[in-house]
C-alpha positions as CSV (number, residue, x, y, z in Angstrom):
1,M,10.8,7.9,284.5
2,R,12.7,7.6,281.3
3,P,10.4,6.9,278.3
4,S,10.8,3.6,276.5
5,L,13.1,3.8,273.5
6,T,11.8,3.2,270.0
7,L,13.4,0.3,268.1
8,P,15.7,2.6,266.0
9,E,16.7,4.5,269.2
10,A,17.4,1.1,271.0
11,V,19.6,-0.2,268.1
12,E,21.6,3.0,268.0
13,A,22.1,2.9,271.8
14,Y,23.2,-0.7,271.6
15,R,25.6,0.1,268.7
16,D,27.0,3.0,270.8
17,R,27.9,0.6,273.5
18,M,29.2,-2.3,271.3
19,W,31.1,0.0,268.9
20,R,32.4,2.3,271.5
21,R,30.8,5.3,270.1
22,D,30.3,6.6,273.7
23,T,32.4,9.1,275.6
24,E,32.9,6.7,278.6
25,L,33.8,3.7,276.4
26,R,36.0,5.5,273.8
27,V,39.3,3.9,272.8
28,E,42.3,5.6,274.3
29,N,45.2,3.2,273.8
30,V,46.3,0.3,271.8
31,R,45.0,-2.3,274.3
32,D,41.6,-0.6,274.0
33,A,41.9,-0.7,270.2
34,E,42.7,-4.4,270.1
35,A,39.9,-5.2,272.5
36,L,37.4,-3.5,270.2
37,V,38.6,-5.6,267.2
38,E,38.3,-8.7,269.3
39,S,34.8,-7.8,270.5
40,V,33.3,-6.9,267.1
41,G,35.3,-9.4,265.0
42,F,36.1,-6.8,262.3
43,C,36.0,-3.1,261.9
44,A,37.2,-0.3,259.6
45,A,40.2,1.7,260.5
46,L,39.5,5.3,259.6
47,S,36.0,5.6,258.4
48,D,33.5,8.0,260.0
49,I,29.8,8.6,260.1
50,R,29.6,8.5,256.3
51,R,30.2,4.8,256.2
52,P,28.2,2.1,258.1
53,G,29.7,-0.3,260.6
54,P,32.2,-0.2,263.5
55,S,35.3,2.0,263.1
56,L,38.4,2.6,265.1
57,Y,38.2,6.3,264.4
58,L,34.6,6.6,265.7
59,A,35.6,4.6,268.8
60,V,38.6,7.0,269.3
61,C,36.1,9.9,269.1
62,G,33.6,8.2,271.3
63,R,30.6,9.5,269.4
64,R,28.6,8.3,266.4
65,D,28.4,11.6,264.4
66,A,32.1,12.1,264.1
67,Q,33.5,13.1,260.7
68,I,37.2,13.2,259.7
69,P,38.2,16.8,259.1
70,R,39.9,18.0,256.0
71,N,43.0,19.1,257.9
72,V,43.8,15.8,259.6
73,Q,47.3,16.9,260.6
74,K,46.0,19.3,263.3
75,D,43.2,16.9,264.4
76,P,44.0,15.1,267.7
77,E,41.4,12.4,267.2
78,T,42.5,11.5,263.7
79,S,46.1,11.6,264.8
80,L,45.3,9.1,267.7
81,A,43.5,6.8,265.4
82,W,46.4,6.8,263.0
83,T,49.0,6.2,265.7
84,L,46.9,3.3,267.1
85,K,46.7,1.9,263.6
86,D,50.4,1.9,263.3
87,E,50.8,0.3,266.8
88,M,48.3,-2.5,266.0
89,L,49.9,-3.5,262.7
90,R,53.3,-3.7,264.3
91,R,52.1,-5.8,267.2
92,G,50.3,-8.2,264.9
93,R,47.7,-9.4,267.4
94,V,44.9,-8.5,264.9
95,Y,45.0,-8.6,261.1
96,Y,45.3,-5.3,259.2
97,G,45.0,-4.5,255.6
98,K,43.0,-3.0,252.8
99,I,40.3,-5.7,252.9
100,L,36.8,-4.4,253.5
101,K,35.9,-3.4,250.0
102,G,39.5,-2.4,249.5
103,R,39.4,-0.1,252.5
104,A,41.8,-0.3,255.5
105,A,40.3,-2.5,258.2
106,F,41.1,-4.9,261.1
107,V,40.0,-8.4,261.6
108,S,40.3,-10.5,264.8
109,R,42.2,-13.8,264.7
110,R,39.1,-15.8,265.5
111,L,37.3,-14.4,262.5
112,L,40.3,-14.3,260.2
113,P,39.9,-17.9,258.8
114,C,36.3,-16.8,257.6
115,F,37.7,-13.9,255.6
116,V,40.4,-16.0,254.1
117,S,37.8,-18.7,253.2
118,I,35.8,-16.0,251.3
119,W,38.3,-13.9,249.6
120,S,41.7,-15.8,249.3
121,F,42.5,-18.8,247.1
122,S,45.2,-21.4,246.7
123,R,48.6,-20.8,245.3
124,Q,47.7,-22.9,242.3
125,A,44.9,-20.5,241.4
126,E,47.0,-17.3,241.5
127,A,48.0,-17.6,237.8
128,S,44.3,-17.1,236.7
129,K,43.1,-14.9,239.5
130,L,45.9,-12.4,240.1
131,S,47.1,-9.7,237.6
132,T,50.6,-9.9,236.2
133,D,51.7,-7.0,238.4
134,A,50.4,-8.6,241.5
135,R,52.1,-11.9,240.8
136,A,55.3,-10.1,240.2
137,V,55.1,-8.3,243.6
138,L,54.1,-11.5,245.3
139,K,57.0,-13.5,243.8
140,V,59.5,-11.0,245.3
141,L,58.0,-11.1,248.7
142,R,58.0,-14.9,248.8
143,R,61.7,-14.8,248.0
144,E,62.7,-12.0,250.5
145,W,59.8,-12.4,253.1
146,E,59.9,-8.7,254.1
147,M,60.6,-5.5,252.1
148,A,60.0,-1.8,252.2
149,T,57.7,-0.2,249.7
150,S,60.4,1.4,247.4
151,D,62.6,-1.6,247.4
152,L,59.7,-3.9,246.6
153,R,58.7,-1.6,243.8
154,T,62.2,-1.7,242.3
155,A,62.6,-5.5,242.7
156,S,59.2,-6.4,241.3
157,G,59.9,-4.4,238.1
158,V,56.4,-2.7,238.6
159,K,58.0,0.8,238.9
160,E,55.1,2.9,237.9
161,R,53.7,4.1,241.2
162,A,49.9,3.8,240.3
163,R,50.3,0.3,238.9
164,F,52.4,-0.8,241.8
165,N,49.9,0.6,244.4
166,K,47.0,-1.1,242.5
167,A,48.9,-4.5,242.7
168,L,49.4,-4.1,246.4
169,D,45.7,-3.2,247.0
170,E,44.8,-6.3,244.9
171,L,47.1,-8.6,247.0
172,Q,45.8,-7.2,250.2
173,R,42.1,-7.7,249.2
174,N,42.9,-11.3,248.5
175,F,44.9,-11.8,251.8
176,K,48.2,-12.4,250.1
177,V,50.3,-9.7,251.7
178,I,50.2,-7.5,254.8
179,P,51.9,-4.3,256.0
180,A,53.9,-5.7,258.9
181,D,55.6,-2.4,260.0
182,V,55.7,1.3,259.2
183,T,58.5,3.8,259.5
184,Y,58.7,7.6,259.3
185,D,62.4,8.1,259.3
186,P,63.6,9.4,256.9
187,V,60.3,9.1,255.0
188,F,57.0,7.3,255.6
189,T,56.9,3.8,254.3
190,Y,55.3,0.5,254.9
191,I,57.3,-2.8,255.4
192,W,55.5,-5.6,253.5
193,S,55.4,-9.2,254.4
194,L,53.4,-12.4,254.0
195,P,50.4,-12.9,256.2
196,E,51.4,-16.6,256.9
197,T,54.4,-15.3,258.9
198,R,52.2,-14.0,261.6
199,F,49.0,-15.8,261.1
200,S,50.0,-19.2,260.3
201,E,47.5,-21.2,262.4
202,E,44.6,-18.9,261.0
203,F,45.5,-19.6,257.4
204,K,45.8,-23.3,258.0
205,K,42.3,-23.6,259.5
206,E,39.8,-25.0,257.0
207,I,36.3,-23.7,257.1
208,T,33.5,-23.9,254.6
209,R,32.2,-21.0,252.7
210,D,28.8,-21.4,254.3
211,Q,30.3,-21.5,257.9
212,A,32.4,-18.4,257.0
213,L,29.3,-16.5,255.8
214,Q,27.4,-17.4,258.9
215,E,30.1,-16.4,261.4
216,M,30.7,-13.1,259.6
217,A,27.0,-12.4,259.8
218,R,27.0,-13.4,263.5
219,A,29.9,-11.1,264.2
220,Y,28.3,-8.2,262.5
221,L,24.9,-8.8,264.1
222,T,26.3,-9.2,267.5
223,G,27.8,-5.7,267.3
224,A,25.0,-4.1,265.4
225,G,22.0,-5.4,267.2
226,M,20.0,-5.2,263.8
227,T,21.0,-5.1,260.1
228,L,19.1,-3.3,257.5
229,R,18.6,-4.4,254.0
230,G,22.0,-4.6,252.2
231,E,23.9,-3.4,255.3
232,L,26.0,-6.4,255.8
233,A,26.9,-6.5,252.1
234,R,27.9,-2.9,252.2
235,V,30.1,-3.1,255.2
236,T,32.0,-6.4,254.1
237,G,31.9,-6.4,250.4
238,L,30.0,-9.7,250.3
239,S,27.4,-10.1,247.5
240,A,23.8,-9.6,248.7
241,P,22.9,-13.2,248.2
242,E,25.9,-14.3,250.3
243,A,25.1,-11.7,253.1
244,G,21.4,-13.2,252.9
245,L,22.7,-16.8,253.3
246,G,24.8,-15.8,256.4
247,N,21.8,-14.0,258.1
248,W,19.3,-16.8,257.3
249,A,21.6,-19.3,258.8
250,L,21.4,-17.2,262.0
251,V,17.7,-17.3,261.9
252,D,17.5,-21.1,261.4
253,E,19.9,-21.4,264.4
254,G,17.6,-19.1,266.5
255,F,20.3,-16.6,267.0
256,A,18.4,-13.9,264.9
257,E,14.9,-13.1,263.8
258,R,13.8,-11.7,260.5
259,L,11.7,-8.6,260.8
260,A,11.2,-7.8,257.0
261,P,12.9,-8.6,253.8
262,G,16.7,-8.1,254.4
263,V,16.1,-6.9,258.1
264,Y,17.4,-9.1,260.8
265,R,17.6,-8.5,264.5
266,L,19.6,-10.1,267.3
267,K,17.1,-12.2,269.1
268,K,18.3,-11.2,272.5
269,L,17.8,-7.6,271.6
270,G,14.3,-8.2,270.6
271,Q,13.5,-9.6,274.1
272,T,14.6,-6.4,275.8
273,T,13.0,-3.7,273.5
């Protein structure tokens, strides 16, 4: 008879299933990848064992201990994860951008209004919250709707590559622009657009900050089974107090239970371990 799993073992086994860190459940095509995002709500694109949370790359590998090699060009798993990332951003069925602490990630449509509520802001507030370079880039995109990286850099007047990339990262973090396509001929480049062009209904949906925090915590806890102290904040970029508010709301609802300061467990998982 198989011995009972300890709590840490049970949690890792649960995460392996939910995050597809399992050979039999690994992601092999774009439909699998989109299903992963829909299931977990949000996940990193190309992170590995060195960062917490679900990841497309780990799901492609089908194991929890995978680490991206230095020579990624010759690695079939990294190549597949990169190809799936490109397919997903083209299809536009899930949201993609540098959003989780400025790192490339995906968000499901159902959870997108929560992320917008937390990190975006109104057009009226852009003058005070966006840098001059970011506003210059955004102004061009709002006029043209879609533009390749090099053309956008020229048209915005932000011609220094480092400044331009910093402005694009800022706009992505605040859900103001998205990469809508990518081309490799004759050179690699993203085609940039406005998120409202693809996700208009999600951007119109109004949700309070408290509701957003609760639903983000719910999505993560559903996939993780248990969150350790500071884990939700590290994965999402939320502040520790905000992550705590989200988790406490789940406890009040009866969805989660608090095991220790900052440690929360999915209630149904506690009933089976």
